[in-house]
Structures are given as C-alpha cells and as structure tokens.
Biopython code that builds the backbone (N, CA, C, O; Angstrom):
import numpy as np
from Bio.PDB.StructureBuilder import StructureBuilder

atoms = [
    (1, "MET", "N", (1.419, 24.179, 40.293)),
    (1, "MET", "CA", (2.421, 24.423, 39.298)),
    (1, "MET", "C", (1.888, 24.313, 37.896)),
    (1, "MET", "O", (2.545, 24.766, 36.959)),
    (2, "GLY", "N", (0.739, 23.737, 37.715)),
    (2, "GLY", "CA", (0.192, 23.628, 36.377)),
    (2, "GLY", "C", (0.051, 22.192, 35.943)),
    (2, "GLY", "O", (0.633, 21.281, 36.533)),
    (3, "ALA", "N", (-0.715, 22.012, 34.925)),
    (3, "ALA", "CA", (-0.944, 20.676, 34.401)),
    (3, "ALA", "C", (-0.013, 20.436, 33.234)),
    (3, "ALA", "O", (-0.312, 20.817, 32.102)),
    (4, "SER", "N", (1.101, 19.813, 33.503)),
    (4, "SER", "CA", (2.067, 19.532, 32.447)),
    (4, "SER", "C", (2.157, 18.024, 32.259)),
    (4, "SER", "O", (3.189, 17.419, 32.552)),
    (5, "GLY", "N", (1.108, 17.432, 31.784)),
    (5, "GLY", "CA", (1.067, 15.985, 31.609)),
    (5, "GLY", "C", (1.221, 15.598, 30.159)),
    (5, "GLY", "O", (0.894, 16.372, 29.260)),
    (6, "SER", "N", (1.718, 14.402, 29.934)),
    (6, "SER", "CA", (1.837, 13.905, 28.570)),
    (6, "SER", "C", (0.816, 12.794, 28.402)),
    (6, "SER", "O", (0.951, 11.724, 28.996)),
    (7, "LYS", "N", (-0.194, 13.044, 27.603)),
    (7, "LYS", "CA", (-1.248, 12.067, 27.403)),
    (7, "LYS", "C", (-1.175, 11.450, 26.010)),
    (7, "LYS", "O", (-2.197, 11.046, 25.455)),
    (8, "ALA", "N", (0.014, 11.377, 25.450)),
    (8, "ALA", "CA", (0.182, 10.759, 24.138)),
    (8, "ALA", "C", (0.005, 9.251, 24.262)),
    (8, "ALA", "O", (0.210, 8.684, 25.336)),
    (9, "ARG", "N", (-0.368, 8.612, 23.184)),
    (9, "ARG", "CA", (-0.614, 7.170, 23.201)),
    (9, "ARG", "C", (0.680, 6.432, 23.569)),
    (9, "ARG", "O", (1.740, 6.700, 23.005)),
    (10, "GLY", "N", (0.578, 5.520, 24.505)),
    (10, "GLY", "CA", (1.728, 4.741, 24.931)),
    (10, "GLY", "C", (2.441, 5.321, 26.137)),
    (10, "GLY", "O", (3.174, 4.597, 26.811)),
    (11, "LEU", "N", (2.256, 6.590, 26.433)),
    (11, "LEU", "CA", (2.913, 7.198, 27.574)),
    (11, "LEU", "C", (1.968, 7.351, 28.762)),
    (11, "LEU", "O", (2.424, 7.375, 29.905)),
    (12, "TRP", "N", (0.671, 7.455, 28.519)),
    (12, "TRP", "CA", (-0.293, 7.607, 29.594)),
    (12, "TRP", "C", (-0.774, 6.219, 29.979)),
    (12, "TRP", "O", (-1.486, 5.588, 29.198)),
    (13, "PRO", "N", (-0.409, 5.716, 31.163)),
    (13, "PRO", "CA", (-0.642, 4.315, 31.476)),
    (13, "PRO", "C", (-2.100, 3.947, 31.726)),
    (13, "PRO", "O", (-2.423, 2.760, 31.693)),
    (14, "PHE", "N", (-2.992, 4.894, 31.973)),
    (14, "PHE", "CA", (-4.361, 4.570, 32.331)),
    (14, "PHE", "C", (-5.339, 4.739, 31.182)),
    (14, "PHE", "O", (-6.527, 4.464, 31.349)),
    (15, "ALA", "N", (-4.879, 5.180, 30.028)),
    (15, "ALA", "CA", (-5.763, 5.381, 28.879)),
    (15, "ALA", "C", (-5.601, 4.216, 27.921)),
    (15, "ALA", "O", (-4.486, 3.766, 27.659)),
    (16, "SER", "N", (-6.710, 3.734, 27.402)),
    (16, "SER", "CA", (-6.632, 2.660, 26.414)),
    (16, "SER", "C", (-6.969, 3.222, 25.046)),
    (16, "SER", "O", (-7.720, 4.192, 24.935)),
    (17, "ALA", "N", (-6.425, 2.626, 24.020)),
    (17, "ALA", "CA", (-6.651, 3.116, 22.664)),
    (17, "ALA", "C", (-8.063, 2.811, 22.205)),
    (17, "ALA", "O", (-8.652, 3.598, 21.464)),
    (18, "ALA", "N", (-8.629, 1.663, 22.636)),
    (18, "ALA", "CA", (-9.962, 1.269, 22.194)),
    (18, "ALA", "C", (-11.053, 1.993, 22.957)),
    (18, "ALA", "O", (-12.129, 2.230, 22.409)),
    (19, "GLY", "N", (-10.805, 2.346, 24.197)),
    (19, "GLY", "CA", (-11.803, 3.047, 24.989)),
    (19, "GLY", "C", (-12.641, 2.114, 25.827)),
    (19, "GLY", "O", (-13.092, 2.514, 26.901)),
    (20, "GLY", "N", (-12.876, 0.872, 25.383)),
    (20, "GLY", "CA", (-13.685, -0.085, 26.137)),
    (20, "GLY", "C", (-12.903, -0.658, 27.300)),
    (20, "GLY", "O", (-13.273, -0.471, 28.459)),
    (21, "GLY", "N", (-11.839, -1.346, 26.996)),
    (21, "GLY", "CA", (-10.935, -1.837, 28.021)),
    (21, "GLY", "C", (-11.517, -2.924, 28.895)),
    (21, "GLY", "O", (-11.442, -2.812, 30.119)),
    (22, "GLY", "N", (-12.102, -3.987, 28.322)),
    (22, "GLY", "CA", (-12.626, -5.095, 29.099)),
    (22, "GLY", "C", (-11.535, -6.113, 29.367)),
    (22, "GLY", "O", (-10.351, -5.795, 29.247)),
    (23, "PRO", "N", (-11.921, -7.358, 29.736)),
    (23, "PRO", "CA", (-10.916, -8.393, 29.991)),
    (23, "PRO", "C", (-10.213, -8.860, 28.719)),
    (23, "PRO", "O", (-9.204, -9.560, 28.798)),
    (24, "GLU", "N", (-10.731, -8.482, 27.547)),
    (24, "GLU", "CA", (-10.101, -8.904, 26.306)),
    (24, "GLU", "C", (-8.963, -7.971, 25.876)),
    (24, "GLU", "O", (-8.505, -8.036, 24.736)),
    (25, "VAL", "N", (-8.514, -7.113, 26.779)),
    (25, "VAL", "CA", (-7.435, -6.174, 26.459)),
    (25, "VAL", "C", (-6.151, -6.964, 26.241)),
    (25, "VAL", "O", (-5.848, -7.892, 26.991)),
    (26, "ALA", "N", (-5.403, -6.591, 25.216)),
    (26, "ALA", "CA", (-4.161, -7.284, 24.881)),
    (26, "ALA", "C", (-3.121, -7.068, 25.971)),
    (26, "ALA", "O", (-3.230, -6.146, 26.779)),
    (27, "VAL", "N", (-2.119, -7.925, 25.982)),
    (27, "VAL", "CA", (-1.066, -7.868, 26.991)),
    (27, "VAL", "C", (-0.280, -6.574, 26.869)),
    (27, "VAL", "O", (0.218, -6.064, 27.873)),
    (28, "SER", "N", (-0.155, -6.026, 25.654)),
    (28, "SER", "CA", (0.625, -4.804, 25.462)),
    (28, "SER", "C", (-0.067, -3.578, 26.039)),
    (28, "SER", "O", (0.570, -2.536, 26.191)),
    (29, "GLU", "N", (-1.363, -3.672, 26.368)),
    (29, "GLU", "CA", (-2.088, -2.525, 26.912)),
    (29, "GLU", "C", (-2.516, -2.783, 28.348)),
    (29, "GLU", "O", (-3.683, -2.588, 28.688)),
    (30, "GLN", "N", (-1.596, -3.214, 29.189)),
    (30, "GLN", "CA", (-1.907, -3.417, 30.594)),
    (30, "GLN", "C", (-1.829, -2.092, 31.335)),
    (30, "GLN", "O", (-1.493, -1.064, 30.747)),
    (31, "ALA", "N", (-2.139, -2.116, 32.624)),
    (31, "ALA", "CA", (-2.159, -0.886, 33.422)),
    (31, "ALA", "C", (-0.776, -0.256, 33.522)),
    (31, "ALA", "O", (-0.666, 0.969, 33.560)),
    (32, "LEU", "N", (0.266, -1.052, 33.565)),
    (32, "LEU", "CA", (1.620, -0.513, 33.655)),
    (32, "LEU", "C", (2.323, -0.749, 32.330)),
    (32, "LEU", "O", (2.809, -1.848, 32.065)),
    (33, "VAL", "N", (2.376, 0.258, 31.521)),
    (33, "VAL", "CA", (2.980, 0.178, 30.198)),
    (33, "VAL", "C", (4.405, 0.682, 30.301)),
    (33, "VAL", "O", (4.654, 1.745, 30.869)),
    (34, "ARG", "N", (5.325, -0.066, 29.762)),
    (34, "ARG", "CA", (6.717, 0.384, 29.750)),
    (34, "ARG", "C", (6.923, 1.326, 28.577)),
    (34, "ARG", "O", (6.541, 1.007, 27.451)),
    (35, "PRO", "N", (7.525, 2.487, 28.828)),
    (35, "PRO", "CA", (7.730, 3.437, 27.730)),
    (35, "PRO", "C", (8.757, 2.903, 26.738)),
    (35, "PRO", "O", (9.740, 2.263, 27.111)),
    (36, "ARG", "N", (8.500, 3.185, 25.474)),
    (36, "ARG", "CA", (9.431, 2.765, 24.428)),
    (36, "ARG", "C", (10.565, 3.783, 24.333)),
    (36, "ARG", "O", (10.371, 4.972, 24.587)),
    (37, "GLY", "N", (11.734, 3.306, 23.969)),
    (37, "GLY", "CA", (12.862, 4.209, 23.803)),
    (37, "GLY", "C", (13.657, 4.343, 25.097)),
    (37, "GLY", "O", (13.910, 3.354, 25.786)),
    (38, "ARG", "N", (14.044, 5.556, 25.416)),
    (38, "ARG", "CA", (14.885, 5.777, 26.591)),
    (38, "ARG", "C", (14.072, 5.690, 27.884)),
    (38, "ARG", "O", (12.861, 5.913, 27.885)),
    (39, "VAL", "N", (14.744, 5.367, 28.966)),
    (39, "VAL", "CA", (14.106, 5.255, 30.270)),
    (39, "VAL", "C", (14.068, 6.647, 30.900)),
    (39, "VAL", "O", (15.098, 7.311, 31.017)),
    (40, "VAL", "N", (12.894, 7.075, 31.299)),
    (40, "VAL", "CA", (12.710, 8.403, 31.866)),
    (40, "VAL", "C", (12.588, 8.273, 33.384)),
    (40, "VAL", "O", (11.773, 7.484, 33.864)),
    (41, "PRO", "N", (13.378, 9.028, 34.151)),
    (41, "PRO", "CA", (13.274, 8.943, 35.602)),
    (41, "PRO", "C", (11.951, 9.530, 36.094)),
    (41, "PRO", "O", (11.396, 10.412, 35.438)),
    (42, "PRO", "N", (11.435, 9.065, 37.228)),
    (42, "PRO", "CA", (10.147, 9.557, 37.731)),
    (42, "PRO", "C", (10.243, 10.901, 38.427)),
    (42, "PRO", "O", (9.245, 11.373, 38.972)),
    (43, "PHE", "N", (11.408, 11.533, 38.430)),
    (43, "PHE", "CA", (11.593, 12.791, 39.154)),
    (43, "PHE", "C", (11.718, 13.970, 38.195)),
    (43, "PHE", "O", (12.143, 13.818, 37.050)),
    (44, "VAL", "N", (11.341, 15.136, 38.684)),
    (44, "VAL", "CA", (11.464, 16.389, 37.939)),
    (44, "VAL", "C", (12.479, 17.254, 38.684)),
    (44, "VAL", "O", (12.336, 17.479, 39.886)),
    (45, "PHE", "N", (13.492, 17.736, 37.986)),
    (45, "PHE", "CA", (14.553, 18.502, 38.606)),
    (45, "PHE", "C", (14.485, 19.991, 38.274)),
    (45, "PHE", "O", (15.090, 20.804, 38.972)),
    (46, "THR", "N", (13.756, 20.360, 37.217)),
    (46, "THR", "CA", (13.649, 21.763, 36.815)),
    (46, "THR", "C", (12.191, 22.104, 36.548)),
    (46, "THR", "O", (11.353, 21.219, 36.372)),
    (47, "ARG", "N", (11.902, 23.397, 36.520)),
    (47, "ARG", "CA", (10.574, 23.886, 36.173)),
    (47, "ARG", "C", (10.729, 25.201, 35.430)),
    (47, "ARG", "O", (11.792, 25.822, 35.446)),
    (48, "ARG", "N", (9.655, 25.613, 34.781)),
    (48, "ARG", "CA", (9.666, 26.889, 34.087)),
    (48, "ARG", "C", (9.391, 27.998, 35.100)),
    (48, "ARG", "O", (8.439, 27.901, 35.875)),
    (49, "GLY", "N", (10.194, 29.028, 35.104)),
    (49, "GLY", "CA", (10.033, 30.117, 36.054)),
    (49, "GLY", "C", (8.801, 30.953, 35.758)),
    (49, "GLY", "O", (8.403, 31.096, 34.602)),
    (50, "SER", "N", (8.200, 31.505, 36.800)),
    (50, "SER", "CA", (6.977, 32.289, 36.631)),
    (50, "SER", "C", (7.221, 33.787, 36.766)),
    (50, "SER", "O", (6.276, 34.575, 36.735)),
    (51, "MET", "N", (8.476, 34.184, 36.916)),
    (51, "MET", "CA", (8.785, 35.605, 37.090)),
    (51, "MET", "C", (9.437, 36.168, 35.825)),
    (51, "MET", "O", (9.780, 35.431, 34.901)),
    (52, "PHE", "N", (9.599, 37.501, 35.811)),
    (52, "PHE", "CA", (10.125, 38.211, 34.647)),
    (52, "PHE", "C", (11.212, 39.185, 35.080)),
    (52, "PHE", "O", (11.222, 39.655, 36.218)),
    (53, "TYR", "N", (12.137, 39.487, 34.149)),
    (53, "TYR", "CA", (13.140, 40.525, 34.330)),
    (53, "TYR", "C", (12.687, 41.757, 33.559)),
    (53, "TYR", "O", (12.152, 41.642, 32.457)),
    (54, "ASP", "N", (12.904, 42.951, 34.145)),
    (54, "ASP", "CA", (12.609, 44.180, 33.410)),
    (54, "ASP", "C", (13.899, 44.748, 32.834)),
    (54, "ASP", "O", (14.937, 44.087, 32.862)),
    (55, "GLU", "N", (13.836, 45.981, 32.306)),
    (55, "GLU", "CA", (15.015, 46.585, 31.671)),
    (55, "GLU", "C", (16.152, 46.820, 32.647)),
    (55, "GLU", "O", (17.317, 46.828, 32.251)),
    (56, "ASP", "N", (15.823, 47.016, 33.943)),
    (56, "ASP", "CA", (16.844, 47.285, 34.954)),
    (56, "ASP", "C", (17.466, 46.017, 35.521)),
    (56, "ASP", "O", (18.446, 46.085, 36.263)),
    (57, "GLY", "N", (16.904, 44.857, 35.178)),
    (57, "GLY", "CA", (17.418, 43.603, 35.699)),
    (57, "GLY", "C", (16.717, 43.162, 36.971)),
    (57, "GLY", "O", (17.154, 42.206, 37.610)),
    (58, "ASP", "N", (15.640, 43.837, 37.353)),
    (58, "ASP", "CA", (14.879, 43.442, 38.531)),
    (58, "ASP", "C", (14.020, 42.233, 38.208)),
    (58, "ASP", "O", (13.545, 42.092, 37.081)),
    (59, "LEU", "N", (13.817, 41.357, 39.188)),
    (59, "LEU", "CA", (13.055, 40.125, 39.014)),
    (59, "LEU", "C", (11.790, 40.193, 39.856)),
    (59, "LEU", "O", (11.857, 40.414, 41.065)),
    (60, "ALA", "N", (10.628, 40.003, 39.214)),
    (60, "ALA", "CA", (9.353, 40.052, 39.938)),
    (60, "ALA", "C", (8.269, 39.367, 39.112)),
    (60, "ALA", "O", (8.458, 39.082, 37.930)),
    (61, "HIS", "N", (7.117, 39.103, 39.763)),
    (61, "HIS", "CA", (5.972, 38.535, 39.058)),
    (61, "HIS", "C", (5.269, 39.588, 38.204)),
    (61, "HIS", "O", (4.856, 39.299, 37.081)),
    (62, "GLU", "N", (5.130, 40.808, 38.726)),
    (62, "GLU", "CA", (4.455, 41.897, 38.016)),
    (62, "GLU", "C", (5.257, 43.178, 38.202)),
    (62, "GLU", "O", (5.928, 43.365, 39.218)),
    (63, "PHE", "N", (5.178, 44.057, 37.204)),
    (63, "PHE", "CA", (5.845, 45.352, 37.285)),
    (63, "PHE", "C", (4.817, 46.448, 37.055)),
    (63, "PHE", "O", (3.925, 46.317, 36.216)),
    (64, "TYR", "N", (4.956, 47.537, 37.817)),
    (64, "TYR", "CA", (4.068, 48.692, 37.702)),
    (64, "TYR", "C", (4.912, 49.945, 37.574)),
    (64, "TYR", "O", (6.016, 50.025, 38.112)),
    (65, "GLU", "N", (4.366, 50.946, 36.835)),
    (65, "GLU", "CA", (5.015, 52.240, 36.762)),
    (65, "GLU", "C", (4.028, 53.306, 37.218)),
    (65, "GLU", "O", (2.821, 53.196, 37.001)),
    (66, "GLU", "N", (4.564, 54.325, 37.847)),
    (66, "GLU", "CA", (3.721, 55.395, 38.372)),
    (66, "GLU", "C", (3.515, 56.446, 37.290)),
    (66, "GLU", "O", (4.483, 56.934, 36.707)),
    (67, "THR", "N", (2.286, 56.790, 37.023)),
    (67, "THR", "CA", (1.965, 57.822, 36.044)),
    (67, "THR", "C", (1.178, 58.926, 36.747)),
    (67, "THR", "O", (0.383, 58.661, 37.649)),
    (68, "ILE", "N", (1.409, 60.154, 36.325)),
    (68, "ILE", "CA", (0.711, 61.313, 36.880)),
    (68, "ILE", "C", (-0.453, 61.648, 35.966)),
    (68, "ILE", "O", (-0.267, 61.868, 34.769)),
    (69, "VAL", "N", (-1.654, 61.687, 36.528)),
    (69, "VAL", "CA", (-2.864, 61.998, 35.782)),
    (69, "VAL", "C", (-3.407, 63.322, 36.299)),
    (69, "VAL", "O", (-3.591, 63.508, 37.502)),
    (70, "THR", "N", (-3.661, 64.247, 35.360)),
    (70, "THR", "CA", (-4.248, 65.534, 35.730)),
    (70, "THR", "C", (-5.724, 65.495, 35.379)),
    (70, "THR", "O", (-6.095, 65.327, 34.218)),
    (71, "LYS", "N", (-6.564, 65.653, 36.399)),
    (71, "LYS", "CA", (-8.005, 65.617, 36.203)),
    (71, "LYS", "C", (-8.621, 66.779, 36.982)),
    (71, "LYS", "O", (-8.466, 66.887, 38.198)),
    (72, "ASN", "N", (-9.320, 67.640, 36.250)),
    (72, "ASN", "CA", (-9.940, 68.836, 36.841)),
    (72, "ASN", "C", (-8.918, 69.714, 37.550)),
    (72, "ASN", "O", (-9.209, 70.291, 38.597)),
    (73, "GLY", "N", (-7.733, 69.813, 36.986)),
    (73, "GLY", "CA", (-6.704, 70.675, 37.556)),
    (73, "GLY", "C", (-5.944, 70.059, 38.715)),
    (73, "GLY", "O", (-5.052, 70.702, 39.268)),
    (74, "GLN", "N", (-6.266, 68.847, 39.094)),
    (74, "GLN", "CA", (-5.571, 68.198, 40.209)),
    (74, "GLN", "C", (-4.681, 67.083, 39.670)),
    (74, "GLN", "O", (-5.076, 66.309, 38.798)),
    (75, "LYS", "N", (-3.481, 67.026, 40.210)),
    (75, "LYS", "CA", (-2.559, 65.966, 39.825)),
    (75, "LYS", "C", (-2.771, 64.764, 40.742)),
    (75, "LYS", "O", (-2.896, 64.896, 41.959)),
    (76, "ARG", "N", (-2.807, 63.600, 40.125)),
    (76, "ARG", "CA", (-3.027, 62.379, 40.884)),
    (76, "ARG", "C", (-2.103, 61.291, 40.343)),
    (76, "ARG", "O", (-1.937, 61.157, 39.130)),
    (77, "ALA", "N", (-1.504, 60.517, 41.242)),
    (77, "ALA", "CA", (-0.590, 59.443, 40.834)),
    (77, "ALA", "C", (-1.367, 58.131, 40.733)),
    (77, "ALA", "O", (-2.134, 57.773, 41.627)),
    (78, "LYS", "N", (-1.149, 57.431, 39.630)),
    (78, "LYS", "CA", (-1.771, 56.120, 39.426)),
    (78, "LYS", "C", (-0.691, 55.119, 39.059)),
    (78, "LYS", "O", (0.333, 55.474, 38.476)),
    (79, "LEU", "N", (-0.933, 53.855, 39.411)),
    (79, "LEU", "CA", (-0.027, 52.781, 39.026)),
    (79, "LEU", "C", (-0.576, 52.086, 37.802)),
    (79, "LEU", "O", (-1.745, 51.702, 37.763)),
    (80, "ARG", "N", (0.281, 51.923, 36.791)),
    (80, "ARG", "CA", (-0.101, 51.254, 35.560)),
    (80, "ARG", "C", (0.804, 50.037, 35.377)),
    (80, "ARG", "O", (2.022, 50.137, 35.525)),
    (81, "ARG", "N", (0.210, 48.898, 35.056)),
    (81, "ARG", "CA", (0.988, 47.676, 34.902)),
    (81, "ARG", "C", (1.799, 47.699, 33.611)),
    (81, "ARG", "O", (1.305, 48.118, 32.564)),
    (82, "VAL", "N", (3.051, 47.243, 33.696)),
    (82, "VAL", "CA", (3.956, 47.208, 32.550)),
    (82, "VAL", "C", (3.870, 45.830, 31.906)),
    (82, "VAL", "O", (4.008, 44.817, 32.591)),
    (83, "HIS", "N", (3.640, 45.784, 30.585)),
    (83, "HIS", "CA", (3.572, 44.533, 29.842)),
    (83, "HIS", "C", (4.699, 44.403, 28.828)),
    (83, "HIS", "O", (4.991, 43.296, 28.376)),
    (84, "LYS", "N", (5.340, 45.513, 28.462)),
    (84, "LYS", "CA", (6.350, 45.490, 27.406)),
    (84, "LYS", "C", (7.754, 45.416, 27.993)),
    (84, "LYS", "O", (7.990, 45.813, 29.135)),
    (85, "ASN", "N", (8.671, 44.906, 27.199)),
    (85, "ASN", "CA", (10.097, 44.812, 27.534)),
    (85, "ASN", "C", (10.355, 43.960, 28.769)),
    (85, "ASN", "O", (11.257, 44.267, 29.549)),
    (86, "LEU", "N", (9.584, 42.902, 28.960)),
    (86, "LEU", "CA", (9.813, 41.971, 30.055)),
    (86, "LEU", "C", (10.379, 40.674, 29.487)),
    (86, "LEU", "O", (9.905, 40.178, 28.465)),
    (87, "ILE", "N", (11.386, 40.132, 30.149)),
    (87, "ILE", "CA", (12.054, 38.917, 29.708)),
    (87, "ILE", "C", (11.691, 37.794, 30.685)),
    (87, "ILE", "O", (11.868, 37.966, 31.891)),
    (88, "PRO", "N", (11.188, 36.646, 30.202)),
    (88, "PRO", "CA", (10.860, 35.541, 31.115)),
    (88, "PRO", "C", (12.095, 35.030, 31.853)),
    (88, "PRO", "O", (13.217, 35.111, 31.352)),
    (89, "GLN", "N", (11.865, 34.509, 33.042)),
    (89, "GLN", "CA", (12.961, 34.027, 33.878)),
    (89, "GLN", "C", (13.640, 32.809, 33.273)),
    (89, "GLN", "O", (14.859, 32.672, 33.384)),
    (90, "GLY", "N", (12.891, 31.929, 32.642)),
    (90, "GLY", "CA", (13.465, 30.745, 32.020)),
    (90, "GLY", "C", (13.332, 29.519, 32.905)),
    (90, "GLY", "O", (12.389, 29.415, 33.690)),
    (91, "ILE", "N", (14.273, 28.590, 32.784)),
    (91, "ILE", "CA", (14.244, 27.335, 33.524)),
    (91, "ILE", "C", (14.884, 27.540, 34.892)),
    (91, "ILE", "O", (15.973, 28.103, 35.005)),
    (92, "VAL", "N", (14.180, 27.068, 35.944)),
    (92, "VAL", "CA", (14.653, 27.209, 37.319)),
    (92, "VAL", "C", (14.920, 25.821, 37.883)),
    (92, "VAL", "O", (14.092, 24.921, 37.743)),
    (93, "LYS", "N", (16.077, 25.645, 38.523)),
    (93, "LYS", "CA", (16.417, 24.363, 39.134)),
    (93, "LYS", "C", (15.705, 24.260, 40.483)),
    (93, "LYS", "O", (15.744, 25.197, 41.281)),
    (94, "LEU", "N", (15.054, 23.119, 40.737)),
    (94, "LEU", "CA", (14.356, 22.901, 41.997)),
    (94, "LEU", "C", (15.347, 22.505, 43.089)),
    (94, "LEU", "O", (16.328, 21.813, 42.819)),
    (95, "ASP", "N", (15.090, 22.946, 44.324)),
    (95, "ASP", "CA", (15.966, 22.584, 45.444)),
    (95, "ASP", "C", (15.876, 21.089, 45.747)),
    (95, "ASP", "O", (16.894, 20.420, 45.921)),
    (96, "THR", "N", (14.653, 20.575, 45.806)),
    (96, "THR", "CA", (14.451, 19.144, 46.023)),
    (96, "THR", "C", (13.686, 18.582, 44.829)),
    (96, "THR", "O", (12.751, 19.226, 44.353)),
    (97, "PRO", "N", (14.052, 17.409, 44.335)),
    (97, "PRO", "CA", (13.339, 16.834, 43.189)),
    (97, "PRO", "C", (11.883, 16.531, 43.528)),
    (97, "PRO", "O", (11.562, 16.185, 44.665)),
    (98, "ARG", "N", (11.011, 16.663, 42.542)),
    (98, "ARG", "CA", (9.589, 16.370, 42.700)),
    (98, "ARG", "C", (9.252, 15.121, 41.885)),
    (98, "ARG", "O", (9.970, 14.782, 40.945)),
    (99, "ILE", "N", (8.168, 14.441, 42.241)),
    (99, "ILE", "CA", (7.705, 13.291, 41.466)),
    (99, "ILE", "C", (6.918, 13.813, 40.275)),
    (99, "ILE", "O", (6.077, 14.701, 40.416)),
    (100, "HIS", "N", (7.198, 13.249, 39.091)),
    (100, "HIS", "CA", (6.530, 13.688, 37.865)),
    (100, "HIS", "C", (5.036, 13.403, 37.943)),
    (100, "HIS", "O", (4.619, 12.414, 38.545)),
    (101, "VAL", "N", (4.237, 14.263, 37.337)),
    (101, "VAL", "CA", (2.785, 14.151, 37.412)),
    (101, "VAL", "C", (2.263, 12.897, 36.709)),
    (101, "VAL", "O", (1.194, 12.403, 37.067)),
    (102, "ASP", "N", (2.973, 12.377, 35.736)),
    (102, "ASP", "CA", (2.539, 11.194, 34.994)),
    (102, "ASP", "C", (3.061, 9.881, 35.572)),
    (102, "ASP", "O", (2.805, 8.820, 35.003)),
    (103, "PHE", "N", (3.778, 9.927, 36.677)),
    (103, "PHE", "CA", (4.338, 8.709, 37.250)),
    (103, "PHE", "C", (3.257, 7.994, 38.067)),
    (103, "PHE", "O", (2.782, 8.546, 39.059)),
    (104, "PRO", "N", (2.857, 6.773, 37.670)),
    (104, "PRO", "CA", (1.746, 6.092, 38.357)),
    (104, "PRO", "C", (2.188, 5.440, 39.653)),
    (104, "PRO", "O", (2.612, 4.284, 39.647)),
    (105, "VAL", "N", (2.098, 6.148, 40.750)),
    (105, "VAL", "CA", (2.494, 5.624, 42.042)),
    (105, "VAL", "C", (1.512, 6.113, 43.094)),
    (105, "VAL", "O", (0.966, 7.210, 42.980)),
    (106, "ILE", "N", (1.295, 5.314, 44.097)),
    (106, "ILE", "CA", (0.440, 5.705, 45.208)),
    (106, "ILE", "C", (1.349, 5.976, 46.402)),
    (106, "ILE", "O", (2.111, 5.105, 46.823)),
    (107, "LEU", "N", (1.265, 7.183, 46.942)),
    (107, "LEU", "CA", (2.063, 7.553, 48.107)),
    (107, "LEU", "C", (1.300, 7.163, 49.364)),
    (107, "LEU", "O", (0.109, 7.450, 49.488)),
    (108, "TYR", "N", (1.980, 6.514, 50.289)),
    (108, "TYR", "CA", (1.351, 6.032, 51.502)),
    (108, "TYR", "C", (2.264, 6.327, 52.671)),
    (108, "TYR", "O", (3.452, 6.007, 52.632)),
    (109, "GLU", "N", (1.716, 6.937, 53.713)),
    (109, "GLU", "CA", (2.496, 7.253, 54.904)),
    (109, "GLU", "C", (1.980, 6.415, 56.061)),
    (109, "GLU", "O", (0.773, 6.358, 56.298)),
    (110, "VAL", "N", (2.890, 5.761, 56.788)),
    (110, "VAL", "CA", (2.497, 4.899, 57.916)),
    (110, "VAL", "C", (2.473, 5.697, 59.186)),
    (110, "VAL", "O", (2.167, 5.157, 60.248)),
]
sb = StructureBuilder()
sb.init_structure("model")
sb.init_model(0)
sb.init_chain("A")
sb.init_seg("    ")
for serial, (resi, resn, name, xyz) in enumerate(atoms, 1):
    if name == "N":
        sb.init_residue(resn, " ", resi, " ")
    sb.init_atom(name, np.array(xyz, "f"), 0.0, 1.0, " ", f" {name:<3s}", serial, name[0])
structure = sb.get_structure()
C-alpha cells in the first residue's frame, strides 16, 4: 500500500533526537513515547484510492483509447494510454480496519 509513515520528532518511537541513545537517555525519550495532544487509535479505517474516473464515469487503474495509424497504405489499430481528464478516486473506506504502520506492536500467533 505504500510507505505512509510519520517520522516527525516525538511521534516515531524508535528514533532518538541525539542519535547516540545510550543508558544516559532521559526518561522522556524511552522506547514507548506517548504522543502529545489527542490520542490516536492504532487502526486505519480509510486509504487513498489508486483508481481513476474518466469522462464517462468508468472506474479503472489505466485507460486506453484505440487510434488508427496508416503506415505504407495499411491501416493499423494501436492502443494509446489516456493521461488527460482523469479524476482520482479519492478516499476509500476499508472493509476491515488495518493496524497503522507506525504502531509499535509485535504480532504473535500461537
């Protein structure tokens, strides 16, 4: 799905500001840092859609149009990819929630 991580200071729990990170690390920079401000759930409910709408309202990843090319007196049909007048799909709701990529958890199956 892509790398959509937030590595800003204070939100990425495994990065230290000093870079060294020995035993002299302050209490505020432990492995599990609590985010400041609002509490963010560890689940993702939506994603950005990867498909596009064309002028007719059709939904697809890629669109092609057939063009007729005349070469040496012979007509030949070729497919040319359409790049113009495409509208992105937008935000898509996921059927089942996913765990956020920045949530520090180890999944274990017994």
